[in-house]
C-alpha positions in Angstrom: 80.7 118.0 96.0 77.6 119.9 94.8 74.6 118.4 96.5 72.3 119.4 93.6 74.5 117.6 91.1 74.4 114.4 93.3 70.6 114.5 93.1 70.6 114.6 89.3 72.7 111.4 89.1 70.8 108.3 88.3 71.9 104.8 89.5 72.9 103.9 85.9 75.1 107.0 85.4 78.2 107.5 87.5 80.7 110.2 86.9 84.3 109.2 87.3 85.8 111.4 90.1 84.0 114.5 91.4 83.9 116.6 88.3 80.7 116.3 86.3 82.6 117.0 83.0 84.7 113.8 83.4 83.6 110.7 81.5 80.4 108.9 82.4 80.1 105.2 83.1 76.8 104.2 81.6 76.9 100.4 82.2 77.2 98.3 85.3 80.7 97.4 86.2 81.1 94.1 88.1 84.3 92.6 89.4 84.6 88.9 90.4 87.0 86.7 92.2 87.7 83.3 90.7 87.6 80.2 92.9 91.4 80.2 93.1 91.6 83.9 94.1 88.8 83.4 96.8 90.8 80.5 98.2 94.0 82.5 98.2 92.2 85.4 100.0 90.6 83.0 102.5 94.0 81.5 103.3 95.5 85.0 103.7 92.6 86.2 106.0 92.9 83.1 108.2 96.6 83.7 108.7 96.2 87.5 109.0 93.4 87.2 111.7 95.8 85.4 114.0 97.8 88.6 114.6 95.5 91.5 113.4 94.7 93.9 116.1 91.5 94.9 114.3 90.2 91.4 114.0 87.5 91.8 116.6 86.9 95.5 116.0 85.1 95.9 112.7 82.8 98.5 114.2 79.0 98.7 113.8 79.1 98.4 110.0 82.3 96.6 109.2 84.7 98.2 106.7 87.9 96.7 108.1 88.7 95.2 104.6 88.8 97.3 101.5 88.6 95.4 98.1 90.4 97.4 95.4 90.0 96.4 91.7 92.2 98.5 89.3 91.7 97.9 85.6 94.8 98.4 83.5 95.5 97.9 79.8 97.0 94.5 80.6 94.6 93.2 83.2 93.1 93.9 86.6 95.1 94.5 89.7 93.2 93.1 92.7 94.2 93.9 96.3 92.5 93.6 99.6 93.6 95.9 102.3 93.0 95.6 106.0 92.5 98.7 108.2 95.6 97.7 110.1 97.7 98.2 106.9 98.2 94.6 105.8 97.6 93.9 102.2 96.8 90.8 100.2 97.7 90.9 96.4 95.3 88.7 94.5 96.6 89.9 91.1 97.7 87.0 88.8 99.8 88.5 86.0 99.8 85.0 84.3 96.2 85.7 83.5 97.1 88.8 81.5 
């Protein structure tokens, strides 16, 4: 990635991908988990932590869990992935 190009980006303008000719996101994008999805995630995490080999090895800055929000034409696919490879699907297609 071109370092000079990165310096020219403002916090309100984010290029999609690494090509500065691709579309620009000019507004803040925020994803939220409903109370039900948070409960489903917490239940999954409690069960997962019983056997996850990385449970006590988050490193100095964390990063064991990756939250992935994928907007589609129908709704948002929501997954949480652990560094060990396990995945929790929080997508509720009934909301679509």
